[in-house]
C-alpha positions as CSV (number, residue, x, y, z in Angstrom):
1,X,157.4,92.6,117.0
2,X,160.8,93.0,115.6
3,X,162.1,89.8,114.2
4,X,165.3,89.3,116.2
5,X,168.5,87.6,114.8
6,X,170.2,86.4,118.3
7,X,172.5,83.2,117.4
8,X,171.3,81.2,120.3
9,X,168.2,81.7,118.9
10,X,169.1,81.0,115.3
11,X,170.4,77.8,116.4
12,X,167.1,76.5,117.4
13,X,165.5,77.5,114.4
14,X,163.5,75.4,112.1
15,X,164.7,77.4,109.1
16,X,166.4,75.3,106.5
17,X,168.9,76.9,103.5
18,X,167.7,78.2,100.6
19,X,168.3,75.1,98.5
20,X,167.1,72.8,101.3
21,X,164.3,74.0,102.4
22,X,163.0,72.3,105.7
23,X,159.8,70.3,106.3
24,X,157.8,70.5,109.8
25,X,154.5,67.9,110.2
26,X,152.8,68.5,106.8
27,X,153.7,72.1,106.4
28,X,156.8,73.2,104.1
29,X,158.6,76.0,105.8
30,X,158.9,79.2,103.0
31,X,160.7,81.7,105.7
32,X,160.4,83.0,109.0
33,X,158.1,85.7,109.7
34,X,159.3,86.8,113.5
35,X,160.7,85.4,116.5
36,X,159.8,86.6,120.1
37,X,159.5,85.4,123.8
38,X,157.9,82.1,123.2
39,X,157.9,81.0,119.7
40,X,159.0,81.4,116.1
41,X,156.6,82.3,113.1
42,X,157.0,81.2,110.0
43,X,155.2,81.5,106.3
44,X,154.4,77.7,105.4
45,X,152.6,75.8,103.0
46,X,149.7,73.4,104.1
47,X,150.7,69.9,102.0
48,X,147.1,68.6,103.0
49,X,145.6,71.4,101.9
50,X,146.8,71.9,98.3
51,X,149.4,74.1,99.9
52,X,147.8,77.1,100.9
53,X,149.7,79.7,102.9
54,X,149.4,79.2,106.7
55,X,151.6,80.8,109.3
56,X,152.9,78.1,111.6
57,X,153.7,79.0,115.0
58,X,156.4,76.7,116.8
59,X,157.1,77.0,120.7
60,X,160.9,77.6,121.0
61,X,163.2,74.5,121.2
62,X,165.4,75.9,124.0
63,X,161.8,76.3,125.8
64,X,160.0,72.4,124.9
65,X,160.9,71.6,128.8
66,X,159.8,75.4,130.0
67,X,156.3,74.6,132.1
68,X,155.1,77.7,131.5
69,X,155.9,78.4,128.1
70,X,153.9,75.3,127.3
71,X,151.1,76.4,129.7
72,X,151.3,79.7,127.4
73,X,150.6,77.6,124.1
74,X,148.1,75.9,125.3
75,X,146.0,78.8,126.5
76,X,146.6,80.1,123.5
77,X,145.6,77.4,121.5
78,X,141.9,76.7,123.6
79,X,141.0,80.4,123.7
80,X,141.3,80.6,119.9
81,X,139.7,77.5,119.5
82,X,136.2,78.7,120.7
83,X,136.5,82.0,119.5
84,X,134.9,82.8,116.0
85,X,134.9,86.5,115.2
86,X,135.4,88.6,112.0
87,X,137.8,90.4,113.3
88,X,139.6,87.8,115.3
89,X,142.2,85.2,113.9
90,X,140.8,82.1,113.9
91,X,142.9,78.7,114.6
92,X,143.3,76.2,112.0
93,X,145.6,73.3,113.9
94,X,147.3,72.5,117.0
95,X,149.2,69.6,117.8
96,X,153.0,68.5,118.8
97,X,155.2,67.8,116.2
98,X,159.2,66.5,116.9
99,X,158.6,67.4,120.3
100,X,157.5,70.9,119.8
101,X,154.0,72.0,120.2
102,X,152.8,74.2,117.1
103,X,149.6,75.9,116.3
104,X,148.4,77.4,112.9
105,X,146.6,80.1,111.8
106,X,146.0,81.9,108.0
107,X,149.1,83.9,107.1
108,X,148.3,87.8,107.1
109,X,150.6,89.5,104.9
110,X,149.5,93.3,106.3
111,X,151.9,93.0,109.5
112,X,150.9,94.3,112.6
113,X,149.7,97.6,113.9
114,X,153.1,98.4,115.7
115,X,154.8,98.5,111.9
116,X,151.9,100.5,110.6
117,X,152.4,102.9,113.1
118,X,156.1,103.2,112.2
119,X,156.0,103.5,108.9
120,X,153.6,106.9,109.3
121,X,150.4,108.3,111.1
122,X,147.0,107.5,111.0
123,X,144.3,109.3,109.5
124,X,141.4,110.1,111.8
125,X,139.6,108.1,109.1
126,X,141.9,105.0,109.1
127,X,142.0,105.5,113.2
128,X,138.0,105.2,113.2
129,X,138.0,102.5,111.0
130,X,140.8,100.0,112.7
131,X,140.1,101.3,116.3
132,X,135.8,100.2,116.0
133,X,137.0,96.5,114.7
134,X,139.1,96.2,117.4
135,X,136.6,97.2,120.2
136,X,134.2,94.8,118.6
137,X,136.6,92.1,119.1
138,X,137.5,92.6,122.6
139,X,133.5,93.2,123.3
140,X,132.9,89.7,121.7
141,X,135.4,88.3,124.0
142,X,134.3,89.8,127.0
143,X,130.9,88.6,126.3
144,X,132.2,85.4,126.1
145,X,133.9,85.7,129.4
146,X,137.2,86.0,128.3
147,X,139.8,88.6,129.2
148,X,142.8,89.3,126.5
149,X,145.1,90.9,129.1
150,X,148.0,91.6,126.6
151,X,146.4,93.5,123.9
152,X,149.3,96.0,122.2
153,X,149.6,97.0,118.4
154,X,152.1,93.8,117.8
155,X,149.0,91.8,118.8
156,X,147.0,93.2,116.3
157,X,147.4,92.3,112.7
158,X,146.1,94.7,109.7
159,X,144.6,92.1,107.0
160,X,144.0,94.2,103.5
161,X,142.0,92.9,101.1
162,X,143.4,92.7,97.5
163,X,140.5,94.0,95.3
164,X,138.8,96.9,97.4
165,X,141.8,98.1,99.4
166,X,139.9,97.6,103.0
167,X,142.2,97.0,105.7
168,X,140.4,94.2,108.5
169,X,141.9,93.9,111.9
170,X,143.0,90.6,113.5
171,X,143.6,90.3,117.1
172,X,145.8,87.5,117.7
173,X,148.1,86.1,120.9
174,X,145.8,84.8,123.5
175,X,148.5,83.1,125.5
176,X,148.0,85.0,129.2
177,X,144.0,85.5,128.2
178,X,141.8,84.5,131.5
179,X,139.2,82.0,131.2
180,X,135.8,81.6,132.5
181,X,135.7,78.7,134.9
182,X,139.6,78.3,134.9
183,X,141.9,79.0,137.9
184,X,144.5,81.0,136.2
185,X,147.9,79.7,136.5
186,X,150.2,81.3,139.5
187,X,153.2,81.8,137.1
188,X,151.0,84.0,135.0
189,X,148.7,85.7,137.5
190,X,150.8,86.3,140.8
191,X,151.4,89.4,142.3
192,X,154.7,90.8,140.8
193,X,155.1,88.4,138.3
194,X,152.5,89.3,135.6
195,X,153.5,88.8,132.0
196,X,152.5,91.5,129.4
197,X,154.0,94.6,128.1
198,X,154.4,97.2,130.9
199,X,153.4,100.2,128.6
200,X,149.9,98.9,127.9
201,X,149.4,97.2,131.5
202,X,146.6,98.3,133.5
203,X,147.8,99.2,137.0
204,X,145.5,96.5,138.9
205,X,147.4,94.0,137.0
206,X,150.2,94.3,139.2
207,X,148.3,93.2,141.7
208,X,147.2,90.0,139.9
209,X,143.7,90.9,138.9
210,X,142.0,89.8,135.7
211,X,139.0,91.5,134.6
212,X,137.7,93.6,131.4
213,X,138.8,96.8,132.8
214,X,142.7,95.3,132.1
215,X,141.6,95.8,128.5
216,X,139.9,98.7,128.6
217,X,142.7,100.5,130.1
218,X,145.0,98.8,127.1
219,X,142.5,100.1,124.5
220,X,143.0,103.6,125.8
221,X,146.5,103.4,125.4
222,X,146.2,102.0,121.8
223,X,143.7,104.6,121.1
224,X,146.3,107.3,122.3
225,X,149.0,106.2,120.3
226,X,146.9,105.5,116.8
227,X,145.8,109.2,117.4
228,X,149.7,110.5,118.3
229,X,152.1,107.8,117.3
230,X,153.1,107.9,121.0
231,X,152.2,106.8,124.4
232,X,150.9,108.6,127.1
233,X,153.0,110.2,129.1
234,X,155.7,110.9,126.5
235,X,157.6,114.2,126.3
236,X,156.2,116.7,123.9
237,X,152.7,115.8,125.2
238,X,150.1,116.3,122.2
239,X,146.8,117.9,122.9
240,X,144.0,115.9,121.0
241,X,140.4,117.7,120.5
242,X,138.2,117.8,123.8
243,X,136.1,114.7,122.8
244,X,139.1,112.2,121.8
245,X,140.7,113.6,124.7
246,X,138.0,112.9,127.3
247,X,137.8,109.3,125.8
248,X,141.0,108.4,126.1
249,X,141.5,109.7,129.9
250,X,137.9,108.3,130.9
251,X,139.6,104.8,129.2
252,X,143.0,104.9,130.9
253,X,141.5,105.9,134.6
254,X,144.3,104.7,137.5
255,X,141.1,103.6,139.4
256,X,139.1,100.4,137.2
257,X,135.9,101.6,138.7
258,X,136.8,105.1,137.1
259,X,136.9,103.9,133.5
260,X,134.8,103.4,131.1
261,X,132.9,100.2,132.0
262,X,132.9,98.1,128.6
263,X,134.3,97.6,125.4
264,X,131.1,98.6,123.7
265,X,130.7,101.7,125.7
266,X,133.8,102.9,124.8
267,X,133.2,102.1,120.8
268,X,130.2,104.1,121.1
269,X,131.8,106.7,122.7
270,X,134.6,106.6,120.4
271,X,132.1,107.0,117.7
272,X,130.0,110.3,119.3
273,X,133.8,111.6,119.7
274,X,134.7,111.0,116.2
275,X,131.3,112.5,114.7
276,X,131.8,115.5,117.0
277,X,135.2,116.2,115.7
278,X,134.5,115.5,112.0
279,X,131.3,117.7,112.1
280,X,132.9,120.5,114.0
281,X,133.3,123.9,111.8
282,X,136.7,125.2,111.4
283,X,137.2,129.1,112.3
284,X,136.9,131.6,109.1
285,X,139.1,133.6,108.4
286,X,138.0,137.1,108.6
287,X,137.6,138.7,105.4
288,X,140.4,140.9,103.7
289,X,139.8,145.0,103.8
290,X,140.2,145.8,100.0
291,X,143.1,148.4,99.5
292,X,141.4,151.6,98.0
293,X,143.6,154.2,96.3
294,X,142.9,158.0,96.6
295,X,141.7,158.4,93.0
296,X,139.5,155.4,93.3
297,X,137.9,156.8,96.4
298,X,136.9,160.0,94.7
299,X,135.0,157.6,92.0
300,X,133.4,155.6,94.8
301,X,130.0,156.8,96.0
302,X,130.0,158.0,99.6
303,X,128.5,154.4,102.3
304,X,126.7,155.9,105.0
305,X,125.6,152.9,107.8
306,X,121.8,152.3,108.0
307,X,119.3,150.3,109.4
308,X,118.6,146.7,108.1
309,X,115.7,146.3,106.1
310,X,113.4,143.2,105.6
311,X,115.5,142.5,102.2
312,X,117.4,139.2,102.8
313,X,121.2,139.3,102.1
314,X,123.8,137.1,101.9
315,X,125.9,136.9,105.3
316,X,129.5,137.7,105.0
317,X,131.3,134.4,104.4
318,X,128.4,132.0,105.1
319,X,126.8,131.2,101.5
320,X,123.1,130.3,101.5
321,X,122.4,132.2,105.0
322,X,120.2,134.8,105.2
323,X,119.7,138.0,107.4
324,X,116.2,139.3,108.7
325,X,115.5,142.7,109.6
326,X,116.0,144.4,112.9
327,X,118.8,142.2,114.1
328,X,122.3,142.8,113.7
329,X,123.4,139.2,112.9
330,X,126.7,138.2,115.3
331,X,127.9,135.6,112.4
332,X,126.6,132.2,114.7
333,X,125.4,129.4,113.1
334,X,121.7,129.1,114.5
335,X,121.8,125.5,114.8
336,X,125.2,125.8,116.6
337,X,125.3,124.9,120.3
338,X,126.7,126.8,123.3
339,X,130.7,126.0,123.2
340,X,130.8,123.4,120.0
341,X,133.4,125.7,118.5
342,X,131.2,127.3,116.0
343,X,130.6,130.8,117.5
344,X,133.6,132.3,115.4
345,X,131.9,135.9,115.4
346,X,132.3,138.6,112.8
347,X,130.5,141.6,112.8
348,X,127.8,142.7,110.3
349,X,126.3,145.8,109.7
350,X,124.4,146.3,106.0
351,X,125.4,149.7,104.1
352,X,122.9,151.8,102.0
353,X,125.0,153.3,98.6
354,X,124.0,157.3,97.7
355,X,123.2,156.7,94.1
356,X,122.6,159.0,91.5
357,X,118.8,159.0,90.2
358,X,119.5,157.2,87.0
359,X,120.7,153.9,89.2
360,X,118.6,151.3,91.0
361,X,119.0,151.6,94.7
362,X,120.9,148.6,96.4
363,X,121.6,147.0,100.0
364,X,124.0,144.7,100.0
365,X,126.4,144.1,103.1
366,X,130.1,145.2,102.4
367,X,132.3,142.6,100.4
368,X,128.5,140.5,99.5
369,X,128.5,139.4,95.7
370,X,127.5,142.1,93.4
371,X,128.4,145.4,95.8
372,X,130.1,148.3,94.1
373,X,132.6,150.3,95.6
């Protein structure tokens, strides 16, 4: 979410000027990171924890008496307090100061997935790493009866480890999550009044339905965006490899009953699709036909077609493979399953060279190492 510079919002900001830094409770504010619909987020230093850097989220001053905004803040803190997972941002503290609710989390310098996608395309390997971690986090909360209901790239932080460069996913913002045993607030769930981002919102959300299928749909939309930097339905459409396309379409089916059932199943299916795409060989280009001049052709022995022999020879363009006697090789991998993309064909015909008696007779396919012309 981009930082907004609305003057009306700035007047409610906690930010002090450069020479007169403000404090909020036992936190010294460094700078404002972001401002959204419900609150402002600041980089701050916690005096009671040896000045460690934290992210301080404070409800906007113009919303301190807004019942819905306060409930959303409370919901986010309550859910986060009971979750402990490597890919979910933990809660350090929750409270109220100067009449304003606040919550404190670790400060993540890497920014959001949305910002990363704006900077450029992800590789398939990067998508695999990030989406796998995200699906694990969602599976974890679902097993605890929690549905996030607002999954989107701006609610996914990317945390880069300094020593290794490894990137970790940190899921945030459980402000409209549904909790087990707690009746959802009418302002957050009533049909026609759903909160969330429409582009990633499951159709059944518009009817006030809160279920894990909501998050599966959002995950499918996020996966497609990670692979293409676009949302589904945008023009021009981008064709994905079939294994990946099948996963996306199965995740964003309009009817929840037609979707992949769980986040774990989605992760396993994505892993299979990733491996299938990763190991699908690319079609090999046909070998170039050498150009032989008239003078050179007079110097070359005449080549005539011959039946294959029992000698093992290298197949054209496939290092280390062999052709056996009595069969014309099509160039298809022996271990390839039908339709797996590995059946690009080329012709194989051994030739017998007519040589003088003082030369050794050899048989090799055209273009094989050692063939003389």
